[in-house]
C-alpha positions as a LaTeX table, in Angstrom:
\begin{tabular}{lrrr}
\hline
Residue & $x$ (\AA) & $y$ (\AA) & $z$ (\AA) \\
\hline
Met1 & 123.42 & 88.04 & 22.04 \\
Gly2 & 120.86 & 85.47 & 23.17 \\
Gln3 & 120.37 & 82.06 & 21.59 \\
Leu4 & 116.70 & 82.84 & 20.90 \\
Asp5 & 116.94 & 86.46 & 19.79 \\
Gly6 & 114.00 & 87.34 & 17.56 \\
Gln7 & 112.17 & 84.08 & 18.25 \\
Val8 & 108.52 & 83.90 & 19.32 \\
Ala9 & 107.89 & 81.10 & 21.82 \\
Val10 & 104.63 & 79.74 & 23.22 \\
Val11 & 104.89 & 77.94 & 26.56 \\
Thr12 & 101.90 & 76.12 & 28.04 \\
Gly13 & 101.76 & 75.54 & 31.78 \\
Ala14 & 103.93 & 78.62 & 32.06 \\
Ala15 & 102.72 & 79.97 & 35.40 \\
Ser16 & 104.73 & 77.56 & 37.56 \\
Gly17 & 107.14 & 74.65 & 37.70 \\
Ile18 & 109.06 & 73.48 & 34.66 \\
Gly19 & 107.02 & 75.65 & 32.30 \\
Ala20 & 107.86 & 78.79 & 34.26 \\
Ala21 & 111.55 & 77.90 & 34.41 \\
Ile22 & 111.66 & 77.34 & 30.65 \\
Ala23 & 109.85 & 80.62 & 30.03 \\
Asp24 & 112.31 & 82.50 & 32.25 \\
Leu25 & 115.31 & 80.99 & 30.49 \\
Phe26 & 113.90 & 81.57 & 27.02 \\
Arg27 & 113.23 & 85.22 & 27.84 \\
Ser28 & 116.77 & 85.66 & 29.15 \\
Glu29 & 117.99 & 84.29 & 25.81 \\
Gly30 & 116.03 & 86.89 & 23.84 \\
Ala31 & 112.74 & 85.18 & 23.03 \\
Thr32 & 109.41 & 86.97 & 22.91 \\
Leu33 & 107.02 & 84.90 & 25.02 \\
Ala34 & 103.36 & 83.99 & 24.87 \\
Leu35 & 102.43 & 82.23 & 28.10 \\
Phe36 & 99.41 & 79.90 & 28.15 \\
Asp37 & 97.95 & 78.86 & 31.51 \\
Leu38 & 94.73 & 78.89 & 33.51 \\
Ala39 & 96.67 & 80.39 & 36.42 \\
Glu40 & 98.05 & 83.92 & 36.34 \\
Pro41 & 101.82 & 84.31 & 36.05 \\
Ser42 & 103.53 & 86.55 & 38.58 \\
Asp43 & 103.06 & 90.32 & 38.37 \\
Glu44 & 106.75 & 90.64 & 37.51 \\
Val45 & 106.36 & 88.34 & 34.51 \\
Gln46 & 103.20 & 90.06 & 33.30 \\
Ser47 & 104.86 & 93.47 & 33.45 \\
Gln48 & 107.52 & 92.56 & 30.89 \\
Ala49 & 107.10 & 94.19 & 27.48 \\
Asp50 & 108.18 & 91.06 & 25.62 \\
Val51 & 105.67 & 88.77 & 27.37 \\
Ser52 & 101.98 & 88.25 & 26.65 \\
Thr53 & 99.77 & 86.12 & 28.88 \\
His54 & 96.75 & 84.14 & 27.73 \\
Arg55 & 94.23 & 82.35 & 29.93 \\
Val56 & 94.06 & 78.98 & 28.21 \\
Asp57 & 92.42 & 75.65 & 29.04 \\
Val58 & 94.65 & 73.20 & 27.18 \\
Thr59 & 91.87 & 70.59 & 27.20 \\
Asp60 & 89.55 & 72.85 & 25.19 \\
Ala61 & 90.16 & 73.09 & 21.45 \\
Gln62 & 88.54 & 76.49 & 21.06 \\
Ser63 & 90.52 & 77.95 & 23.96 \\
Val64 & 93.82 & 76.73 & 22.52 \\
Arg65 & 93.03 & 77.74 & 18.96 \\
Gln66 & 91.92 & 81.23 & 19.96 \\
Ala67 & 95.10 & 81.84 & 21.95 \\
Val68 & 97.27 & 80.62 & 19.08 \\
Glu69 & 95.47 & 82.95 & 16.68 \\
Glu70 & 96.01 & 85.84 & 19.11 \\
Val71 & 99.75 & 85.18 & 19.07 \\
Ile72 & 99.81 & 84.95 & 15.28 \\
Ala73 & 97.85 & 88.19 & 15.00 \\
Gln74 & 100.29 & 89.95 & 17.34 \\
His75 & 103.60 & 88.54 & 16.14 \\
Gly76 & 102.94 & 86.97 & 12.74 \\
Arg77 & 104.51 & 83.63 & 13.61 \\
Ile78 & 105.38 & 81.09 & 16.31 \\
Asp79 & 108.91 & 79.72 & 16.22 \\
Val80 & 108.89 & 77.50 & 19.31 \\
Leu81 & 106.16 & 75.64 & 21.20 \\
Val82 & 106.80 & 74.10 & 24.61 \\
Ser83 & 103.93 & 72.01 & 25.97 \\
Ala84 & 104.52 & 71.87 & 29.72 \\
Ala85 & 100.98 & 71.96 & 31.13 \\
Gly86 & 100.28 & 68.93 & 33.29 \\
Ile87 & 98.59 & 67.48 & 36.33 \\
Leu88 & 99.61 & 64.62 & 38.62 \\
Asp89 & 98.02 & 62.75 & 41.48 \\
Glu90 & 98.50 & 59.38 & 43.10 \\
Val91 & 95.81 & 56.66 & 43.15 \\
Pro92 & 95.91 & 52.84 & 43.06 \\
Phe93 & 94.55 & 51.51 & 39.80 \\
Leu94 & 91.67 & 49.61 & 41.39 \\
Glu95 & 90.53 & 52.81 & 43.09 \\
Met96 & 90.75 & 54.98 & 39.97 \\
Ser97 & 87.49 & 56.37 & 38.64 \\
Pro98 & 86.96 & 56.83 & 34.91 \\
Gln99 & 86.60 & 60.56 & 35.58 \\
Arg100 & 90.02 & 60.76 & 37.23 \\
Trp101 & 91.58 & 58.84 & 34.34 \\
Glu102 & 89.92 & 61.04 & 31.74 \\
Lys103 & 90.95 & 64.28 & 33.45 \\
Thr104 & 94.63 & 63.32 & 33.47 \\
Ile105 & 94.57 & 62.13 & 29.87 \\
Ala106 & 92.77 & 65.34 & 28.87 \\
Val107 & 95.42 & 67.64 & 30.34 \\
Asp108 & 98.60 & 65.61 & 29.98 \\
Leu109 & 98.05 & 64.09 & 26.52 \\
His110 & 95.09 & 65.69 & 24.74 \\
Gly111 & 96.39 & 69.13 & 25.72 \\
Val112 & 99.73 & 68.36 & 24.07 \\
Phe113 & 97.90 & 67.25 & 20.93 \\
Leu114 & 95.78 & 70.41 & 20.78 \\
Ala115 & 98.72 & 72.77 & 21.21 \\
Ala116 & 100.73 & 70.97 & 18.54 \\
Arg117 & 97.76 & 70.74 & 16.20 \\
Tyr118 & 97.03 & 74.46 & 16.13 \\
Val119 & 100.62 & 75.70 & 16.27 \\
Ala120 & 102.08 & 73.24 & 13.77 \\
Glu121 & 99.90 & 74.44 & 10.91 \\
His122 & 101.50 & 77.89 & 11.20 \\
Met123 & 105.00 & 76.42 & 11.50 \\
Val124 & 104.49 & 74.27 & 8.42 \\
Ala125 & 103.27 & 77.31 & 6.49 \\
Ala126 & 106.45 & 79.14 & 7.56 \\
Gly127 & 108.67 & 76.17 & 6.74 \\
Ser128 & 110.28 & 76.00 & 10.19 \\
Gly129 & 109.60 & 75.55 & 13.89 \\
Arg130 & 110.43 & 73.64 & 17.03 \\
Ile131 & 107.92 & 71.71 & 19.16 \\
Ile132 & 109.09 & 70.49 & 22.57 \\
Asn133 & 106.74 & 68.26 & 24.56 \\
Ile134 & 107.30 & 67.71 & 28.26 \\
Ala135 & 106.84 & 64.02 & 29.00 \\
Ser136 & 108.21 & 62.10 & 32.02 \\
Gln137 & 110.59 & 59.27 & 32.73 \\
Leu138 & 107.55 & 57.49 & 34.16 \\
Gly139 & 106.23 & 57.27 & 30.62 \\
Ile140 & 109.24 & 55.06 & 29.90 \\
Lys141 & 109.55 & 52.96 & 33.06 \\
Gly142 & 106.08 & 53.09 & 34.64 \\
Gly143 & 105.26 & 53.95 & 38.23 \\
Met144 & 103.22 & 52.70 & 41.17 \\
Asn145 & 99.75 & 54.20 & 41.65 \\
Leu146 & 100.21 & 56.45 & 38.63 \\
Ala147 & 98.66 & 54.48 & 35.76 \\
His148 & 96.78 & 57.49 & 34.39 \\
Tyr149 & 99.86 & 59.73 & 34.42 \\
Val150 & 102.14 & 57.01 & 33.04 \\
Ala151 & 99.75 & 56.30 & 30.17 \\
Ala152 & 99.47 & 59.99 & 29.31 \\
Lys153 & 103.22 & 60.58 & 29.33 \\
Ala154 & 103.91 & 57.42 & 27.32 \\
Gly155 & 101.39 & 58.79 & 24.86 \\
Val156 & 103.27 & 62.08 & 24.69 \\
Ile157 & 106.46 & 60.22 & 23.80 \\
Gly158 & 104.66 & 58.24 & 21.08 \\
Leu159 & 102.95 & 61.36 & 19.74 \\
Thr160 & 106.30 & 63.12 & 19.61 \\
Lys161 & 107.81 & 60.38 & 17.45 \\
Ala162 & 104.84 & 60.34 & 15.09 \\
Leu163 & 104.80 & 64.11 & 14.67 \\
Ala164 & 108.57 & 64.19 & 14.20 \\
Gln165 & 108.38 & 61.79 & 11.28 \\
Glu166 & 105.51 & 63.69 & 9.67 \\
Leu167 & 106.67 & 67.26 & 10.22 \\
Ala168 & 110.48 & 67.16 & 9.92 \\
Pro169 & 110.36 & 67.08 & 6.10 \\
Gln170 & 108.38 & 70.33 & 6.34 \\
Gly171 & 110.97 & 72.02 & 8.55 \\
Val172 & 109.32 & 71.46 & 11.94 \\
Leu173 & 111.42 & 69.55 & 14.48 \\
Val174 & 109.50 & 67.77 & 17.24 \\
Asn175 & 111.17 & 66.37 & 20.36 \\
Ala176 & 110.31 & 65.57 & 23.95 \\
Ile177 & 111.89 & 65.96 & 27.36 \\
Ala178 & 111.26 & 63.25 & 29.94 \\
Pro179 & 112.41 & 64.67 & 33.28 \\
Gly180 & 112.87 & 62.57 & 36.35 \\
Pro181 & 111.25 & 63.69 & 39.58 \\
Val182 & 111.55 & 67.47 & 39.89 \\
Tyr183 & 110.63 & 69.65 & 42.85 \\
Thr184 & 107.41 & 71.32 & 41.67 \\
Ala185 & 103.87 & 71.71 & 42.96 \\
Leu186 & 103.00 & 68.46 & 41.17 \\
Ile187 & 105.50 & 66.49 & 43.24 \\
Asp188 & 104.34 & 68.24 & 46.40 \\
Gly189 & 100.96 & 66.57 & 45.92 \\
Leu190 & 102.40 & 63.07 & 46.17 \\
Ser191 & 102.83 & 61.21 & 49.44 \\
Asp192 & 105.98 & 61.52 & 51.53 \\
Glu193 & 106.34 & 57.74 & 51.24 \\
Trp194 & 106.42 & 57.95 & 47.45 \\
Lys195 & 108.96 & 60.77 & 47.47 \\
Thr196 & 111.25 & 59.05 & 49.97 \\
Ala197 & 111.19 & 55.78 & 48.06 \\
Lys198 & 111.79 & 57.51 & 44.74 \\
Ala199 & 114.75 & 59.55 & 46.01 \\
Ala200 & 116.34 & 56.35 & 47.30 \\
Glu201 & 116.16 & 54.85 & 43.80 \\
Leu202 & 118.04 & 57.68 & 42.11 \\
Pro203 & 121.78 & 57.28 & 41.44 \\
Leu204 & 122.16 & 61.04 & 41.91 \\
Gly205 & 120.37 & 60.74 & 45.24 \\
Arg206 & 118.10 & 63.75 & 44.78 \\
Phe207 & 115.26 & 65.20 & 42.75 \\
Gly208 & 115.94 & 67.85 & 40.15 \\
Gln209 & 114.96 & 71.50 & 40.11 \\
Pro210 & 112.95 & 73.12 & 37.30 \\
Glu211 & 115.95 & 75.31 & 36.45 \\
Glu212 & 117.95 & 72.14 & 35.79 \\
Val213 & 115.46 & 70.96 & 33.16 \\
Ala214 & 115.06 & 74.26 & 31.33 \\
Pro215 & 118.49 & 74.17 & 29.59 \\
Thr216 & 117.46 & 70.96 & 27.81 \\
Ala217 & 114.53 & 72.85 & 26.30 \\
Leu218 & 116.88 & 75.66 & 25.28 \\
Leu219 & 119.12 & 73.15 & 23.51 \\
Leu220 & 116.20 & 71.78 & 21.50 \\
Ala221 & 114.85 & 75.24 & 20.69 \\
Ser222 & 118.15 & 76.78 & 19.61 \\
Ser223 & 120.32 & 76.63 & 16.52 \\
Pro224 & 122.67 & 74.96 & 15.84 \\
Gly225 & 122.25 & 73.05 & 19.11 \\
Gly226 & 118.87 & 71.56 & 18.27 \\
Asp227 & 119.21 & 71.36 & 14.51 \\
Ile228 & 119.52 & 67.56 & 14.17 \\
Tyr229 & 117.32 & 66.39 & 17.04 \\
Val230 & 114.25 & 64.74 & 15.51 \\
Gly231 & 111.80 & 62.59 & 17.48 \\
Gln232 & 114.14 & 62.30 & 20.45 \\
Thr233 & 113.21 & 62.10 & 24.12 \\
Leu234 & 115.94 & 63.66 & 26.26 \\
Gly235 & 116.13 & 62.63 & 29.90 \\
Pro236 & 117.37 & 65.01 & 32.62 \\
Asn237 & 116.30 & 62.49 & 35.26 \\
Ser238 & 118.91 & 62.09 & 38.03 \\
Gly239 & 119.78 & 58.68 & 36.56 \\
Asp240 & 116.31 & 57.23 & 37.03 \\
Val241 & 116.25 & 55.91 & 33.45 \\
Met242 & 119.36 & 54.95 & 31.50 \\
Pro243 & 118.31 & 53.91 & 27.97 \\
\hline
\end{tabular}
């Protein structure tokens, strides 16, 4: 018997990276999945009877709201939301254009807000739900040439705390995960110099894998494992941050 049997889970950014790993684990634990992404998931994923795919731009309110309503129409509820959609690039602050800043904030922070906004109203009506926002350890400690990303992820952590306080009395538990560097397409886009320097900083001596982050999401989504986590930011981060 899976830990998420009978649960309906929405995962944004589900076509690759951490989002895909979380979706795979949730499905193996019995969840019915609704995958939100601009990219197409693999043919294997799309062929599963307990998976629906939705082409969603997380920066667009109408796109997010329509997809949420499609899931509600199909399943009647959403039990778990994982906001994993994100972008990352490297640029010195004095070379950063307003457009580059705005794009990162739009995906990495505003997209988290939109998903929570339109899913939470259904969770509150049902009296229960779990929202899990993927942040980053860089939102806690900062990072060179990543001001836009750091600001967005720090915002996700702050948003998580605010929503947790507001929604927990209504049965909706909101938490975040702040992974350390993880081998995904996002990290591939950073310079070799950045990756070498970052690996040298880590007590564990290596980056994580998406499959090593996914169990943290399962903990927060499941019961009784996640039942008393409220407004927390959990850190599978190779020792990069030790609060």
